N, C-alpha and C positions, 0 to 999 in steps of 0.2 A: 504494500500500500504506500502510495506517495505521500499522503497527508502526514504532516509532522508539525506538532505544536511545540516549537522550540522554546517555549516559555517556562516549562517545568519538566523536571526529569521524569515525573510520573504522568501517565495518561489520565486525563480527567474522567475517563469512563472506567478506570480500573476498579473502582469500588462501587458496586451497584447500590450499596446502602446510602451512598452520598448523592444519588440521582433522584431528582424530583421532576416528574413529568407534569407539565402544566396543560399542554394541549397536544393532541395527536391528529395528524392529517387535517389540520385546521385551515380555515380561510374560505373566503368567497371571492371569486374572480371579479375584477373590476371590468370596465368597458374595454380595456386593452388585453384582458385575459390574464393579468398578473394579480397576485395575492399579496395584500398588505400584511406584513408580519411584524407586530409590535411585541418585543420581548416582555414577558410578564414581570420578571424581576430585574432585568437589565435596563439600560438606559439608551435604547436604540430601536429603530424600526427600519425595515428594508422591504423591498418588493421582490417576490419570487415568481417564476413562471409556473409553479405547481404548488399544491397544498403542502403544508409544513408542520414540523414538530417544534415545540417550544419547551425547553427544559433547562434546569439548573443542575450543575454538578459541583460537589464539594469534596475536597480531599486534603490530606496533609502532605506537604512536600518533605524533601530530605532534611530541611532545617527545622522540621516540626511546626512550620507555619501553616495555618489553615487558609486554603485558597478556595475561591468560587469562580466558576465560569458560567456565563449566561449564553445559551446557545439557541439559535434558530437553524433548523436544517431540514432538508428534503432530498428525496431520491426519486428519480423518474423511472419508468419501466425500461427506458433505453440505457439506464445505468449512469445518468447524469446526477451528480451530487452537488448541491448548493448548501453552503453553511456560512454563518457568521458567529464568531465567538467573541465575547467581551470578557476580559479579565480586569478587575480593578486592582491597580498596583501603583505604588508611587514610583515613578520612573526618574531615576537620578540623572540619566543621560539618554535622551531620546535617540541620538545618532548611534550610540553604542548598542542600544537595544535592537535597532534596525540592522546594524552590521552583524550582530550575533545571530539574528534570524536568517540572514542571507548565508552566513558561514555554516550554519547547521545543514543547509541543503548542499552546499559545495562539498562538505565533508562526507556525504553519503555517496559512495561509489556506484550505487545502483541507479541513482538518478542522474539525468543529464539536464543541465540548465540550458534552455533554448533562448531565454530572454531574461534580462535583469534590468530593471529600471527604478530609479529613485524618483519619488514624486511628492507632491503636497496635496492633501485632501482636506478641505474645510479649514485651511490654515495650519494643519498638523503635518509633520513629516511622515513619510512612509516609503514603502518599496513594493514592487510587484515582480513576481517571478513566474515564468512559464517553465514547467518541468515535465520530463517524460521518463519513463522506464520501458519504453516500447509498447507494452500492452495497455498501460494507463498513462494518462497525462493530467496535469492540473495547472490552473492559473491561481496564484495566491497573492493576496494583497494584505500587507500589514500597515496599520495606521496607529501612530503612537502619540496620543495626547499625554500630558504630564501625569495624569492620575489613573490611566487605564490603557489597555491595549486591545485593538480590534483586529481580528484575523478573518478575512473573507476568502472562501475557497470555492472553486468550481473544479470538480474532478470528473473525468469522463474517459470512456474507452478511446484510445488513441485513434482507432479507425473511424470514430464518429465525430471527430473534431469539427468538420464542416457543418454538422447539424447543430452544434452548441455554440460556436464561436461568436455569433451575433448576440447571443443572450448574455455573454460575460460582461461587456461594458454596461449594459442596461442594469444588470444586477449590482455590480460594484458601485456604480454611480447613483444608485437609489438609496444608499445608506444615509440615514439621518441619525446623527449622534446627539442625544439630548443633553442639555446642561444638567449637571448634578448639583 
């Protein structure tokens, strides 16, 4: 699997006891066929091309700190996966956080980075990567405000890239981060 949340050593889904499911296959399509997904406990909303799940995951990291992730995610019958993860965290150095994110993918020999771009979204620094391991590909965007991290991911079977590529910028650019 290409997806990598380089923000914690443990997967946020590793402990099912720390998982709270708020909504499953939720949403009503708008006039454009997209579903508005507002995180129940997180501070964001996004539009997805298919119904979504809304959940919160809690876990303890290697430093014994308790962490939470607020996630909106969906998977199509074609195998397209869309997700947004918000983690609240005091970011001491936004650029270093972004560099560590990029370095995490570069260090994994199974993945090939096809595109790497640094960007700004709503006034915050970020990066976007396009990654493949031949059978699966993903486009991932990290946005780093000073008090939280957002990770947006579209994962898809590599051979179906043409079917999903137009949806990626619509999904990424629909993110609305709420003030906390």
